[in-house]
Every structure is written in structure tokens, then in C-alpha cells.
Backbone as CSV, one residue per row, in Angstrom:
resi,resn,N_x,N_y,N_z,CA_x,CA_y,CA_z,C_x,C_y,C_z
1,MET,3.323,0.353,1.065,4.438,-0.571,1.180,4.501,-1.152,2.586
2,LYS,5.123,-2.348,2.707,5.276,-2.977,4.005,6.215,-2.147,4.883
3,THR,5.998,-2.170,6.174,6.906,-1.507,7.094,7.988,-2.491,7.533
4,PHE,9.076,-1.960,8.060,10.164,-2.819,8.508,10.798,-2.213,9.737
5,THR,11.276,-3.079,10.601,11.953,-2.642,11.811,13.134,-3.575,12.067
6,ILE,14.332,-3.015,12.048,15.517,-3.758,12.449,16.286,-2.883,13.430
7,ASN,17.009,-3.518,14.308,17.771,-2.811,15.325,19.046,-3.568,15.638
8,GLY,20.004,-2.862,16.186,21.180,-3.504,16.747,22.202,-3.966,15.731
9,ALA,22.914,-5.047,16.083,24.000,-5.593,15.274,23.533,-6.873,14.591
10,GLY,23.952,-7.055,13.343,23.516,-8.210,12.577,24.678,-8.964,11.954
11,LEU,24.357,-10.102,11.342,25.353,-10.960,10.700,24.777,-11.526,9.418
12,GLY,25.589,-11.525,8.366,25.195,-12.181,7.132,25.143,-13.684,7.338
13,LEU,24.040,-14.297,6.942,23.853,-15.734,7.150,24.322,-16.500,5.920
14,ARG,25.399,-17.233,6.076,25.898,-18.136,5.037,25.568,-19.577,5.446
15,ARG,25.518,-20.457,4.469,25.170,-21.851,4.778,26.166,-22.486,5.740
16,GLU,27.426,-22.060,5.669,28.440,-22.615,6.561,28.138,-22.329,8.023
17,LEU,27.314,-21.301,8.281,27.022,-20.924,9.659,25.842,-21.689,10.257
18,LEU,25.097,-22.400,9.427,23.914,-23.085,9.956,24.256,-24.125,11.031
19,PRO,25.267,-24.999,10.805,25.566,-25.985,11.867,25.961,-25.356,13.203
20,PRO,26.885,-24.364,13.233,27.233,-23.808,14.547,26.122,-22.999,15.194
21,LEU,25.122,-22.590,14.424,24.002,-21.843,14.995,22.872,-22.746,15.478
22,GLU,22.987,-24.051,15.197,21.906,-24.968,15.557,21.632,-24.977,17.058
23,SER,22.675,-24.760,17.851,22.493,-24.792,19.304,21.868,-23.516,19.849
24,GLY,21.704,-22.516,18.990,21.064,-21.276,19.394,21.758,-20.063,18.814
25,VAL,20.991,-19.034,18.530,21.539,-17.795,17.990,21.985,-16.917,19.157
26,PRO,23.248,-16.502,19.166,23.727,-15.641,20.260,22.906,-14.366,20.373
27,GLU,22.732,-13.901,21.580,21.895,-12.743,21.856,22.359,-11.502,21.123
28,VAL,23.654,-11.389,20.876,24.180,-10.173,20.251,23.695,-10.019,18.814
29,ILE,23.313,-11.117,18.149,22.838,-11.049,16.763,21.355,-10.691,16.779
30,LYS,21.048,-9.486,16.365,19.657,-9.011,16.392,18.950,-9.217,15.052
31,PHE,19.707,-9.373,13.981,19.077,-9.650,12.687,20.091,-10.314,11.765
32,PHE,19.560,-10.994,10.761,20.368,-11.656,9.742,20.099,-11.026,8.377
33,GLU,21.068,-11.203,7.500,20.911,-10.785,6.102,21.237,-11.974,5.209
34,VAL,20.456,-12.124,4.134,20.750,-13.142,3.126,20.661,-12.525,1.740
35,SER,21.397,-13.118,0.815,21.228,-12.786,-0.595,20.168,-13.730,-1.146
36,PRO,19.007,-13.201,-1.549,17.903,-14.081,-1.958,18.276,-15.047,-3.071
37,GLU,19.158,-14.608,-3.981,19.543,-15.475,-5.093,20.130,-16.799,-4.618
38,ASN,20.687,-16.817,-3.406,21.264,-18.046,-2.864,20.238,-18.960,-2.198
39,TRP,18.977,-18.477,-2.046,17.985,-19.235,-1.297,16.673,-19.430,-2.036
40,ILE,16.408,-18.643,-3.062,15.167,-18.821,-3.823,15.122,-20.235,-4.407
41,ASP,13.978,-20.865,-4.261,13.719,-22.205,-4.802,14.493,-23.316,-4.092
42,ILE,15.142,-23.001,-2.969,15.805,-24.052,-2.196,14.737,-24.802,-1.398
43,GLY,14.642,-26.095,-1.624,13.653,-26.905,-0.921,14.310,-27.969,-0.072
44,GLY,13.585,-29.017,0.223,14.119,-30.128,0.989,14.493,-29.736,2.411
45,ARG,15.437,-30.483,2.984,15.820,-30.257,4.373,16.398,-28.860,4.568
46,LEU,17.252,-28.430,3.629,17.872,-27.117,3.772,16.826,-26.012,3.719
47,GLY,15.847,-26.160,2.848,14.780,-25.178,2.777,13.989,-25.103,4.077
48,LYS,13.749,-26.252,4.704,13.022,-26.272,5.975,13.845,-25.629,7.088
49,VAL,15.152,-25.871,7.073,16.026,-25.260,8.080,16.007,-23.744,7.932
50,PHE,16.108,-23.279,6.692,16.095,-21.837,6.454,14.765,-21.228,6.886
51,ARG,13.670,-21.892,6.567,12.350,-21.376,6.962,12.231,-21.300,8.477
52,ALA,12.813,-22.249,9.177,12.756,-22.219,10.635,13.482,-20.994,11.178
53,TYR,14.575,-20.580,10.508,15.288,-19.374,10.942,14.462,-18.127,10.669
54,THR,13.869,-18.038,9.483,13.124,-16.818,9.161,11.843,-16.703,9.976
55,GLU,11.325,-17.824,10.482,10.151,-17.772,11.353,10.493,-17.220,12.727
56,ARG,11.744,-17.406,13.169,12.112,-17.049,14.542,12.941,-15.771,14.650
57,HIS,13.520,-15.320,13.537,14.459,-14.203,13.609,14.142,-13.160,12.534
58,THR,14.648,-11.962,12.750,14.459,-10.871,11.798,15.476,-10.991,10.674
59,PHE,14.981,-10.870,9.435,15.848,-10.975,8.262,15.670,-9.761,7.353
60,VAL,16.768,-9.397,6.686,16.723,-8.469,5.565,17.334,-9.188,4.372
61,ALA,17.017,-8.710,3.174,17.511,-9.336,1.952,18.398,-8.359,1.198
62,HIS,19.572,-8.815,0.818,20.535,-7.986,0.087,20.799,-8.650,-1.263
63,GLY,20.218,-8.076,-2.318,20.256,-8.704,-3.629,21.571,-8.541,-4.364
64,LEU,21.747,-9.415,-5.382,22.981,-9.439,-6.159,22.770,-9.228,-7.653
65,SER,21.546,-9.382,-8.138,21.395,-9.489,-9.592,20.247,-8.683,-10.180
66,LEU,19.697,-7.724,-9.458,18.615,-6.921,-10.024,19.113,-6.037,-11.162
67,SER,20.392,-5.616,-11.080,20.989,-4.764,-12.115,20.172,-3.490,-12.305
68,ILE,20.007,-2.752,-11.213,19.108,-1.606,-11.220,19.566,-0.517,-12.171
69,GLY,20.868,-0.460,-12.471,21.349,0.554,-13.403,21.617,0.040,-14.798
70,GLY,21.218,-1.190,-15.083,21.539,-1.805,-16.359,20.742,-1.252,-17.526
71,PRO,21.236,-1.478,-18.753,20.553,-0.976,-19.943,19.369,-1.826,-20.389
72,ALA,19.382,-3.114,-20.067,18.293,-3.997,-20.488,17.068,-3.770,-19.602
73,PRO,15.879,-4.055,-20.107,14.667,-3.899,-19.285,14.775,-4.714,-18.003
74,LEU,14.138,-4.222,-16.945,14.101,-4.981,-15.704,13.494,-6.360,-15.935
75,ASP,14.025,-7.339,-15.244,13.536,-8.711,-15.349,12.298,-8.839,-14.452
76,ILE,11.126,-8.667,-15.049,9.880,-8.672,-14.272,9.620,-10.049,-13.674
77,ALA,9.930,-11.098,-14.421,9.723,-12.448,-13.899,10.584,-12.674,-12.661
78,PHE,11.820,-12.197,-12.691,12.695,-12.316,-11.529,12.129,-11.545,-10.348
79,LEU,11.634,-10.328,-10.592,11.064,-9.529,-9.506,9.852,-10.219,-8.883
80,LYS,9.045,-10.880,-9.692,7.887,-11.595,-9.146,8.319,-12.790,-8.303
81,ARG,9.372,-13.486,-8.743,9.918,-14.582,-7.930,10.492,-14.035,-6.627
82,MET,11.153,-12.885,-6.715,11.716,-12.257,-5.527,10.603,-11.889,-4.539
83,LYS,9.521,-11.309,-5.054,8.406,-10.940,-4.180,7.843,-12.167,-3.469
84,ALA,7.689,-13.252,-4.197,7.158,-14.476,-3.578,8.088,-14.970,-2.476
85,PHE,9.399,-14.892,-2.708,10.371,-15.306,-1.699,10.295,-14.404,-0.467
86,LEU,10.271,-13.099,-0.681,10.227,-12.156,0.438,8.929,-12.313,1.235
87,ASP,7.819,-12.523,0.519,6.542,-12.730,1.203,6.551,-14.020,2.023
88,GLU,7.071,-15.086,1.420,7.087,-16.384,2.109,7.848,-16.302,3.422
89,HIS,8.932,-15.538,3.427,9.791,-15.479,4.606,9.586,-14.201,5.427
90,THR,8.544,-13.443,5.087,8.178,-12.226,5.832,9.378,-11.284,5.959
91,ILE,10.061,-11.067,4.840,11.201,-10.152,4.796,10.712,-8.837,4.207
92,ALA,10.667,-7.806,5.034,10.044,-6.554,4.613,11.001,-5.623,3.890
93,LEU,12.315,-5.789,4.097,13.286,-4.871,3.505,14.210,-5.601,2.550
94,TYR,14.328,-5.052,1.355,15.188,-5.593,0.297,16.149,-4.485,-0.110
95,THR,17.426,-4.805,-0.223,18.398,-3.817,-0.646,19.149,-4.322,-1.861
96,GLU,19.657,-3.384,-2.641,20.423,-3.734,-3.835,21.574,-2.746,-4.008
97,HIS,22.521,-3.122,-4.851,23.681,-2.282,-5.119,23.342,-1.225,-6.170
98,LEU,23.832,-0.030,-5.968,23.694,1.024,-6.964,24.749,0.778,-8.034
99,SER,24.430,-0.147,-8.924,25.372,-0.611,-9.944,24.577,-1.370,-10.994
100,PHE,25.284,-2.022,-11.923,24.596,-2.925,-12.848,25.461,-4.156,-13.057
101,CYS,24.805,-5.249,-13.452,25.525,-6.515,-13.607,25.083,-7.286,-14.844
102,SER,24.300,-6.644,-15.721,23.843,-7.365,-16.916,23.451,-6.384,-18.009
103,ASP,23.502,-6.864,-19.242,22.862,-6.182,-20.367,22.064,-7.232,-21.121
104,ASP,22.666,-7.878,-22.127,21.955,-8.970,-22.787,22.213,-10.316,-22.108
105,ARG,23.075,-10.319,-21.118,23.355,-11.520,-20.331,23.857,-11.086,-18.960
106,HIS,23.879,-12.028,-18.009,24.355,-11.723,-16.674,25.874,-11.860,-16.636
107,HIS,26.544,-10.868,-16.033,28.009,-10.861,-16.035,28.617,-11.287,-14.701
108,TYR,27.808,-11.534,-13.698,28.279,-12.047,-12.410,29.344,-11.152,-11.780
109,ASP,29.179,-9.869,-11.964,30.012,-8.881,-11.307,29.231,-7.585,-11.247
110,LEU,29.680,-6.644,-10.421,28.980,-5.375,-10.251,29.806,-4.266,-10.881
111,TYR,29.178,-3.512,-11.792,29.872,-2.461,-12.520,29.275,-1.098,-12.186
112,PRO,30.112,-0.052,-12.205,29.604,1.282,-11.863,28.731,1.861,-12.971
113,ILE,27.725,2.598,-12.557,26.837,3.300,-13.477,27.475,4.639,-13.827
114,PRO,27.414,5.088,-15.071,27.943,6.423,-15.391,27.302,7.495,-14.512
115,PHE,28.104,8.387,-14.000,27.612,9.426,-13.098,27.059,10.589,-13.921
116,THR,25.864,10.373,-14.496,25.252,11.372,-15.363,23.808,11.626,-14.952
117,GLU,23.266,12.755,-15.388,21.857,13.068,-15.129,20.950,12.025,-15.770
118,GLU,21.293,11.612,-16.975,20.478,10.599,-17.653,20.421,9.311,-16.831
119,ALA,21.564,8.913,-16.259,21.592,7.700,-15.450,20.774,7.868,-14.179
120,VAL,20.789,9.051,-13.584,19.966,9.310,-12.398,18.502,9.053,-12.716
121,HIS,18.003,9.618,-13.816,16.593,9.435,-14.199,16.302,7.966,-14.519
122,HIS,17.255,7.316,-15.180,17.093,5.906,-15.562,16.945,5.025,-14.325
123,VAL,17.850,5.190,-13.365,17.806,4.371,-12.154,16.557,4.669,-11.340
124,ALA,16.221,5.937,-11.185,15.055,6.301,-10.365,13.769,5.712,-10.945
125,GLY,13.634,5.741,-12.257,12.449,5.158,-12.877,12.366,3.662,-12.662
126,ARG,13.488,2.981,-12.781,13.506,1.537,-12.556,13.237,1.206,-11.088
127,MET,13.732,2.045,-10.198,13.460,1.836,-8.775,11.968,1.915,-8.475
128,ARG,11.299,2.903,-9.043,9.858,3.047,-8.779,9.099,1.823,-9.276
129,LEU,9.454,1.336,-10.449,8.788,0.158,-11.001,9.066,-1.066,-10.131
130,ALA,10.313,-1.267,-9.747,10.667,-2.448,-8.957,9.984,-2.422,-7.592
131,GLN,9.949,-1.275,-6.951,9.297,-1.181,-5.643,7.804,-1.423,-5.746
132,ASP,7.185,-0.972,-6.824,5.757,-1.234,-7.022,5.492,-2.732,-7.146
133,ILE,6.366,-3.433,-7.865,6.172,-4.874,-8.054,6.406,-5.623,-6.746
134,LEU,7.454,-5.238,-6.009,7.786,-5.930,-4.766,6.868,-5.549,-3.606
135,GLU,6.198,-4.396,-3.733,5.322,-3.873,-2.680,6.072,-3.701,-1.362
136,ARG,7.287,-3.232,-1.454,8.129,-2.934,-0.296,9.265,-2.042,-0.782
137,PRO,9.900,-1.326,0.142,10.985,-0.443,-0.272,12.230,-1.212,-0.709
138,ILE,12.975,-0.622,-1.602,14.305,-1.103,-1.960,15.293,-0.039,-1.499
139,ALA,16.205,-0.418,-0.633,17.263,0.497,-0.217,18.463,0.288,-1.124
140,LEU,19.033,1.371,-1.620,20.194,1.271,-2.498,21.483,1.406,-1.698
141,GLU,22.448,0.549,-2.011,23.740,0.549,-1.334,24.799,1.199,-2.212
142,ASN,25.615,2.059,-1.614,26.788,2.572,-2.308,27.737,1.418,-2.599
143,ALA,28.106,1.266,-3.853,28.856,0.078,-4.279,30.343,0.384,-4.437
144,SER,31.166,-0.641,-4.279,32.580,-0.508,-4.617,32.735,-0.623,-6.135
145,TYR,33.756,0.025,-6.672,34.036,-0.061,-8.108,35.528,0.148,-8.307
146,TYR,36.032,-0.342,-9.449,37.479,-0.392,-9.647,37.938,0.372,-10.879
147,VAL,37.001,0.743,-11.718,37.287,1.580,-12.889,36.328,2.759,-12.837
148,LYS,36.844,3.957,-12.990,35.973,5.128,-12.943,35.008,5.109,-14.118
149,PRO,33.725,5.394,-13.862,32.738,5.362,-14.943,33.076,6.399,-16.013
150,PRO,32.863,6.065,-17.282,33.098,7.034,-18.352,32.003,8.103,-18.377
151,LEU,32.284,9.192,-19.042,31.299,10.247,-19.332,30.724,10.878,-18.067
152,ALA,31.477,10.863,-16.970,30.953,11.373,-15.709,30.674,12.866,-15.792
153,GLU,29.472,13.254,-15.326,29.081,14.659,-15.239,29.102,15.156,-13.789
154,MET,29.289,14.230,-12.839,29.306,14.564,-11.422,30.176,13.543,-10.724
155,ASP,30.492,13.784,-9.460,31.276,12.797,-8.728,30.361,11.749,-8.100
156,GLU,30.962,10.733,-7.508,30.200,9.607,-6.955,29.213,10.058,-5.879
157,MET,29.670,10.919,-4.983,28.814,11.361,-3.889,27.587,12.099,-4.418
158,ALA,27.791,13.008,-5.368,26.670,13.748,-5.942,25.708,12.801,-6.665
159,PHE,26.264,11.791,-7.334,25.422,10.831,-8.054,24.549,10.037,-7.081
160,ILE,25.150,9.530,-6.014,24.379,8.772,-5.014,23.254,9.631,-4.448
161,ASN,23.584,10.841,-4.063,22.569,11.724,-3.481,21.449,12.023,-4.469
162,ALA,21.805,12.226,-5.732,20.795,12.550,-6.744,19.851,11.373,-6.974
163,VAL,20.398,10.164,-7.036,19.553,8.979,-7.242,18.612,8.775,-6.061
164,LEU,19.143,8.851,-4.849,18.307,8.642,-3.662,17.203,9.690,-3.573
165,GLU,17.532,10.921,-3.954,16.539,11.995,-3.901,15.444,11.781,-4.941
166,GLU,15.829,11.488,-6.174,14.810,11.344,-7.222,13.987,10.068,-7.030
167,ALA,14.635,8.984,-6.621,13.902,7.733,-6.388,13.138,7.768,-5.068
168,ASP,13.503,8.682,-4.182,12.910,8.815,-2.851,12.901,7.460,-2.144
169,CYS,14.088,6.860,-2.067,14.209,5.520,-1.500,15.165,5.522,-0.315
170,PRO,15.142,4.482,0.511,16.085,4.378,1.625,17.512,4.153,1.137
171,PHE,18.447,4.344,2.045,19.873,4.216,1.751,20.480,3.121,2.617
172,HIS,21.226,2.234,1.967,21.955,1.171,2.644,23.429,1.570,2.620
173,LEU,23.962,1.967,3.764,25.310,2.531,3.847,26.340,1.430,4.058
174,ASP,27.206,1.233,3.065,28.311,0.289,3.208,29.571,1.068,3.541
175,VAL,30.000,0.984,4.797,31.144,1.755,5.266,32.431,1.247,4.627
176,ASN,32.554,-0.065,4.488,33.759,-0.617,3.869,33.912,-0.153,2.427
177,ASN,32.793,-0.056,1.700,32.882,0.385,0.306,33.384,1.817,0.200
178,ILE,33.017,2.665,1.153,33.557,4.022,1.159,35.063,3.976,1.329
179,TYR,35.517,3.174,2.288,36.959,3.069,2.534,37.695,2.529,1.307
180,VAL,37.183,1.452,0.728,37.808,0.850,-0.453,37.884,1.848,-1.599
181,ASN,36.763,2.497,-1.904,36.748,3.454,-3.013,37.643,4.656,-2.744
182,SER,37.706,5.086,-1.485,38.514,6.265,-1.171,39.992,6.012,-1.445
183,LEU,40.452,4.800,-1.179,41.848,4.479,-1.447,42.083,4.204,-2.935
184,ASN,41.163,3.496,-3.553,41.336,3.175,-4.977,41.201,4.389,-5.878
185,HIS,40.405,5.390,-5.439,40.131,6.550,-6.293,40.566,7.870,-5.657
186,ASN,41.303,7.747,-4.558,42.000,8.896,-3.978,41.060,10.030,-3.574
187,TYR,40.138,9.733,-2.668,39.340,10.808,-2.082,39.268,10.644,-0.567
188,ASP,38.771,11.662,0.102,38.703,11.720,1.553,37.473,10.954,2.031
189,ALA,37.683,9.809,2.681,36.571,8.956,3.091,35.672,9.650,4.103
190,ALA,36.258,10.373,5.052,35.457,11.035,6.081,34.571,12.117,5.483
191,ALA,35.131,12.924,4.581,34.337,13.984,3.943,33.228,13.379,3.095
192,PHE,33.527,12.291,2.404,32.520,11.611,1.587,31.378,11.131,2.476
193,LEU,31.729,10.469,3.562,30.717,9.936,4.473,29.794,11.040,4.979
194,LYS,30.370,12.143,5.398,29.578,13.221,5.981,28.653,13.874,4.967
195,SER,28.902,13.686,3.687,28.087,14.302,2.637,26.897,13.443,2.228
196,LEU,26.777,12.250,2.807,25.689,11.347,2.449,24.435,11.663,3.260
197,PRO,23.260,11.259,2.761,21.988,11.598,3.434,21.689,10.671,4.607
198,GLY,22.163,11.043,5.775,22.005,10.189,6.949,20.567,9.884,7.298
199,GLU,19.651,10.798,6.970,18.246,10.576,7.309,17.628,9.431,6.516
200,ARG,18.286,8.994,5.457,17.756,7.896,4.639,18.329,6.531,5.024
201,ILE,19.322,6.489,5.910,19.995,5.228,6.225,19.041,4.281,6.953
202,VAL,18.915,3.052,6.437,18.121,2.026,7.121,19.008,1.024,7.852
203,TYR,20.150,0.707,7.288,21.161,-0.044,8.022,22.483,0.046,7.278
204,GLY,23.525,-0.429,7.950,24.859,-0.324,7.382,25.564,-1.665,7.304
205,HIS,26.663,-1.663,6.560,27.552,-2.812,6.446,28.956,-2.440,6.903
206,VAL,29.626,-3.371,7.563,31.076,-3.347,7.676,31.587,-4.695,7.182
207,ALA,32.817,-4.699,6.704,33.381,-5.927,6.137,34.883,-5.748,5.999
208,GLY,35.526,-6.832,5.600,36.946,-6.798,5.302,37.191,-6.834,3.815
209,HIS,38.439,-6.693,3.421,38.795,-6.625,2.006,40.194,-7.197,1.821
210,ASP,40.592,-7.336,0.567,41.920,-7.857,0.237,42.638,-6.892,-0.682
211,HIS,43.960,-7.063,-0.793,44.789,-6.266,-1.691,45.269,-7.182,-2.818
212,ASP,45.108,-6.750,-4.060,45.654,-7.559,-5.143,47.074,-7.093,-5.479
213,LYS,47.712,-7.778,-6.406,49.129,-7.515,-6.694,49.365,-6.129,-7.261
214,SER,48.344,-5.531,-7.862,48.494,-4.190,-8.450,48.437,-3.093,-7.391
215,GLY,48.044,-3.460,-6.175,47.852,-2.467,-5.124,46.399,-2.053,-4.955
216,MET,45.544,-2.509,-5.846,44.113,-2.221,-5.739,43.535,-2.954,-4.535
217,ILE,42.623,-2.288,-3.832,41.920,-2.922,-2.721,40.611,-3.503,-3.245
218,ILE,40.366,-4.767,-2.962,39.212,-5.479,-3.507,38.238,-5.802,-2.381
219,ASP,36.983,-5.476,-2.604,35.918,-5.660,-1.614,35.468,-7.116,-1.624
220,THR,36.255,-7.982,-0.972,35.979,-9.419,-1.022,35.075,-9.919,0.092
221,HIS,34.958,-9.177,1.195,34.280,-9.666,2.401,34.941,-10.941,2.896
222,GLY,36.265,-11.024,2.707,36.977,-12.243,3.050,37.979,-12.110,4.170
223,GLN,38.006,-10.943,4.835,38.939,-10.719,5.942,38.197,-10.046,7.086
224,THR,38.869,-9.917,8.219,38.274,-9.186,9.324,38.226,-7.692,8.991
225,THR,37.329,-6.994,9.617,37.181,-5.557,9.403,38.399,-4.837,9.973
226,CYS,38.979,-3.926,9.186,40.205,-3.250,9.621,39.874,-2.012,10.462
227,ASP,40.862,-1.533,11.184,40.656,-0.391,12.086,40.120,0.856,11.379
228,PRO,40.626,1.235,10.197,40.072,2.433,9.555,38.585,2.326,9.225
229,VAL,38.102,1.124,8.934,36.671,0.948,8.673,35.887,1.082,9.976
230,TRP,36.411,0.521,11.066,35.749,0.728,12.360,35.700,2.209,12.711
231,GLN,36.766,2.920,12.409,36.793,4.355,12.703,35.765,5.109,11.862
232,LEU,35.594,4.683,10.613,34.560,5.306,9.770,33.167,5.013,10.309
233,LEU,32.960,3.795,10.820,31.658,3.478,11.400,31.398,4.362,12.614
234,GLU,32.399,4.546,13.442,32.240,5.448,14.584,31.884,6.858,14.119
235,LEU,32.561,7.335,13.079,32.262,8.661,12.545,30.825,8.724,12.038
236,ALA,30.366,7.651,11.401,28.980,7.613,10.915,28.002,7.721,12.072
237,TYR,28.254,6.991,13.166,27.381,7.071,14.337,27.413,8.480,14.948
238,GLN,28.590,9.070,14.997,28.717,10.423,15.540,27.988,11.442,14.667
239,THR,28.018,11.212,13.360,27.445,12.169,12.400,25.938,12.006,12.256
240,PHE,25.480,10.773,12.151,24.085,10.509,11.805,23.262,9.932,12.955
241,GLY,23.896,9.554,14.040,23.225,8.772,15.059,23.418,7.289,14.772
242,VAL,23.129,6.456,15.748,23.351,5.019,15.606,22.277,4.396,14.723
243,PHE,22.687,3.532,13.821,21.760,2.813,12.945,22.107,1.325,12.982
244,PRO,21.169,0.436,12.650,21.470,-0.994,12.611,22.649,-1.256,11.671
245,THR,23.522,-2.163,12.063,24.739,-2.406,11.291,25.049,-3.895,11.283
246,LEU,25.455,-4.383,10.110,25.646,-5.814,9.921,27.060,-6.117,9.443
247,LEU,27.603,-7.225,9.930,28.899,-7.719,9.478,28.714,-8.625,8.271
248,GLU,29.386,-8.291,7.177,29.419,-9.153,5.994,30.684,-10.013,6.030
249,ARG,30.516,-11.287,5.809,31.659,-12.190,5.639,31.212,-13.286,4.688
250,ASP,31.774,-13.282,3.473,31.303,-14.191,2.439,32.314,-15.243,2.037
251,PHE,33.598,-15.003,2.307,34.638,-15.940,1.900,35.643,-16.100,3.036
252,ASN,36.472,-17.190,2.912,37.505,-17.415,3.930,36.857,-17.396,5.315
253,MET,35.793,-18.186,5.470,34.964,-18.121,6.670,35.713,-18.630,7.902
254,PRO,35.771,-17.818,8.935,36.370,-18.259,10.199,35.318,-18.946,11.070
255,PRO,35.708,-19.457,12.233,34.705,-19.998,13.162,33.705,-18.919,13.578
256,LEU,32.501,-19.353,13.932,31.470,-18.412,14.358,31.962,-17.543,15.506
257,ALA,32.746,-18.091,16.412,33.227,-17.311,17.555,34.024,-16.094,17.108
258,ASP,34.785,-16.235,16.032,35.558,-15.097,15.512,34.634,-14.033,14.928
259,LEU,33.594,-14.458,14.229,32.636,-13.502,13.674,31.910,-12.761,14.799
260,LEU,31.618,-13.485,15.872,30.897,-12.856,16.982,31.728,-11.756,17.640
261,VAL,33.035,-11.882,17.607,33.882,-10.813,18.148,33.605,-9.507,17.406
262,GLU,33.458,-9.592,16.081,33.190,-8.388,15.292,31.756,-7.894,15.486
263,VAL,30.799,-8.809,15.568,29.415,-8.395,15.822,29.321,-7.721,17.183
264,GLU,30.018,-8.263,18.164,30.025,-7.652,19.500,30.686,-6.271,19.472
265,HIS,31.671,-6.096,18.592,32.306,-4.779,18.459,31.299,-3.760,17.915
266,ILE,30.498,-4.182,16.931,29.433,-3.310,16.427,28.503,-2.921,17.570
267,ALA,28.063,-3.925,18.328,27.116,-3.666,19.414,27.714,-2.731,20.458
268,ALA,29.006,-2.890,20.745,29.653,-2.025,21.732,29.706,-0.578,21.242
269,LEU,29.993,-0.386,19.957,29.998,0.972,19.407,28.599,1.571,19.434
270,GLN,27.602,0.759,19.135,26.227,1.256,19.181,25.850,1.687,20.588
271,GLN,26.266,0.901,21.564,25.966,1.270,22.949,26.717,2.537,23.341
272,ARG,27.933,2.688,22.856,28.738,3.865,23.198,28.118,5.139,22.646
273,TYR,27.554,5.073,21.433,27.100,6.282,20.767,25.591,6.495,20.838
274,GLY,24.875,5.603,21.485,23.459,5.861,21.683,22.588,4.717,21.217
275,GLU,21.292,4.907,21.362,20.314,3.894,20.988,20.159,3.835,19.485
276,THR,19.861,2.634,18.959,19.574,2.501,17.540,18.227,3.119,17.213
277,HIS,18.088,3.548,15.949,16.783,4.038,15.499,16.251,3.113,14.433
278,ASP,14.928,3.089,14.229,14.302,2.203,13.246,14.416,2.809,11.857
């Protein structure tokens, strides 16, 4: 498989950010993340602009539609298109959500996988096949969810650990998702975090969220990162050592200067707790 190296603090690249970045990428941004589904087959001027960024900067890819835990067969044609995209832009690391989003059709949302032994084997087998096709590792991200999976034989933490162990794959740690799930499902976020396999972490996410009228916290990536999530990130650095960490912001986009305040906060925490590891 291809090797990958990312370090420091990163930012999710949305199209709205291209104009303010034209004058130069701030030094604090060490890598970018994109969702490939938003860029595959994009040509013309926008495609050339995107290619110019991937030629000059380090990128990772965070997928939305692989549906690694889904019941339908993996979409091999999609995986081949994904491989061509990753190869074209020299993106060595691809991550996906530990969830599913399709069966006989795409549902455009992420749903939790039942926390069962059968599901562990199912996901691990699909991971091995997908990684073979992509010829690069797939890191799985702990996902937010709003309805507890039926037929659970284990808790979320045990399920994540079991999948990562059997698939023998890297881990993409989303700190905000831990916070969101801990409040929605009433568990101790710090204890959950400490139980995860830190040696598998390749990079992390922080983000903001919203509250709906029912009191549920929704992982929208549409607000600034709140203090409890920053505190969880600090705990992660204290527990596992410093790892590359990226700010997600997908909606309600503020000016780039506001986003840089949060990226700089990541970088300051990384400097406080030690050097990043690859």
C-alpha cells in the first residue's frame, strides 16, 4: 500500500474557501481534507484550480458514500473511480465513516451499524476488499448517530475496537462525534476516548454542532468548536500523544480569518503537548 505522511493542523477545503486562499495558503494550514464525491469528475477551470492545490499541498480524502457497513455489495465501479481520483491527485490516505448510507439505493445520510459480531466480520471483510482495490489504507472514523442500533451485542466503544482490530486498519478519531454521542446517548466522553486504540490514530477531527428543538445535538459542522470539544482534544493529546488534527466546517461558513483562529488553536495545543507523529 502507498505510504502517507501528514502533520500539524489542517482545514477542510470547501469551494467557498478557494477565492480567499488565492493569495496564498496560511502557514498554519499544514494539510487539507476534501470529500472526493464533491470533486470527482470536476473539470474545466474549477478542476484546474483544484489540481493546482493538490500539486502544491498535502491532501487527505474523507469519503461520504462508500457505505462500508451496508448490506448491499460494495460498489466496485465507484471504488475504481475513487482510486483514479486519489491517484490523479496523489492522495495517499482515504478515510470513511464507520456507518452505512445505502442498501438498494443511496440514502444521503449516515446510519449506525448494529453492534454485533456478525457486523464486525462483515465490515472487516469489506474493508480488506476496498483497500485492495484502492491500493492504499482506509482509516475508519467513529461516526455520530442519533438512534441506538438494534440487536446490539456490545457497546459502541467495543464495536469500534473490534472492527479496527479485525480489519487491521488505521483509525480516524473524530473528537466532536465522541462529544455529540456522549450527550445524546448518555455516556462518559472522557472514559470513551481513553478506551480507543491510540496507536491506530492517523489524524483527528474537531468541529461544531447544533441543537435541534428536541434537545438532540446534531453533528452539522456548522458552528465553531465548543470548549468541551477542545478539552477532549487536549485529553486525547495527553493520552495518546499529539496527532495531526483538522477543523471541519461544512455549513454556515464564516470568513477564512475566523476559521484560521480555530486552526491556530489546534496548532497551539499541538505545540503545548509535543511534536506531531506521522
